[in-house]
N, C-alpha and C positions, 0 to 999 in steps of 0.2 A: 278396165280391170283396176282394182285397188292396189296401190303400191304397198308391199308388205312392210316397208320400213316405217310407214306412218300408222299402220293399224295398231300396233302395240302402244305407242305413246298416246294415241287418241283414246283408246280403251282405258288406259291407266288414268288419264286426265278425267274422263267421264266418271270413272269409279270414285276418284277423289272428290269430285263435286257431289256425287250422290251421298257419300259417307259424310262429307262436311254438312250437308243439309240435314242429315239424320242425327248428327251429333247433338248430345245434350249440352246446353250451356251450363256454365258453372252455377249460375243462379237457379237454373232449373234443377240441377242436382241437389242444391241446398234445399229447395222447396220440397222435392221428393223425399229427402232425408229428414225433414223437419228440423233442419239446422238453423235454428233461430239466432244463435250466436253469430254464425257466419253471415246470415242475412243482415243482421244489425250492423256488423262491420262493413258489409258491402254498401248498405245505404248511407252509412256515416261517411264513407269514403266518397261516394257519389255526391253527397251534400257539399263536402269540402271542394271537390272539383267544380261543381256548379257555382259555388260562391267565388271561386277564383275567376271563372269566366265572367261572372257579373262584375267583378272589380275591373277586369280588362275593358269591358264595354263602358264602364263609368269613366275610365281614363280616356277612352276615345271621345266620349261626350265632352269631357273637360278640355281636350285638345280643340275641339270645334268651337267651344265657347271662348277660348283664349285666342284663337286665330280666326277672327271674324271676317276675313276676306272670303268672297264667294267661292264655292267649290262646285262648279257646274251650274245646273239649273236650280239646285236646291240651296236654300239659305243655310248658313251655319247653324242657326238656332233650330232649324228643322232637322238637320243632321244630328245635333245634340239630343233633341227630343226623341228621335228614332233610336239612337244608341241607348238612351236611358230606358226606353220601353223594353228593349231587348234585355238590358241588365235586370229590370224588374221581373221579366219572365224567368230568368235564371234564378233570381232570388226566390221566387215562388216555387220553382221546381226544387230548389235546395231545401226550403221549408218542408215541402212534402216528403222529400227523402229523409229528412231528420225525423219527421213524424213517423214514417215507416220504421226507421231504425229504432225509435223508442218503443213502438208497438212490438217489434220482434224481441227487443231486450226484455219486455214484460212477459213474453210467452215462455211457457215451460216446455222442455222437450217432451215428446210423446211418452207416456208411461211413467212420468215423474209425478209423485204425489206429494203434496205439501204437508 
């Protein structure tokens, strides 16, 4: 027999998971509402965050270059190259986010005539 004390919390937790899965994300709401200003701001913020992450990986690469003693099986130059590759991936993603921000800035809200 199921213990009655556990049924209610389990049902509540399951309901929360279902509702969370069905919830619209803020970007989805902006897309549905043709909120190009909001989307432009969102993508610009994403680009700033991605560039910050790229700078962090560049700093790690510089650390490996300055401290050339071996770190495990991989040579410091290999670590630095790997970190720079990650940084470049973030830079590329930031460039793409900035491009999307620019495209959304150029879009007119639905129903607006020039």
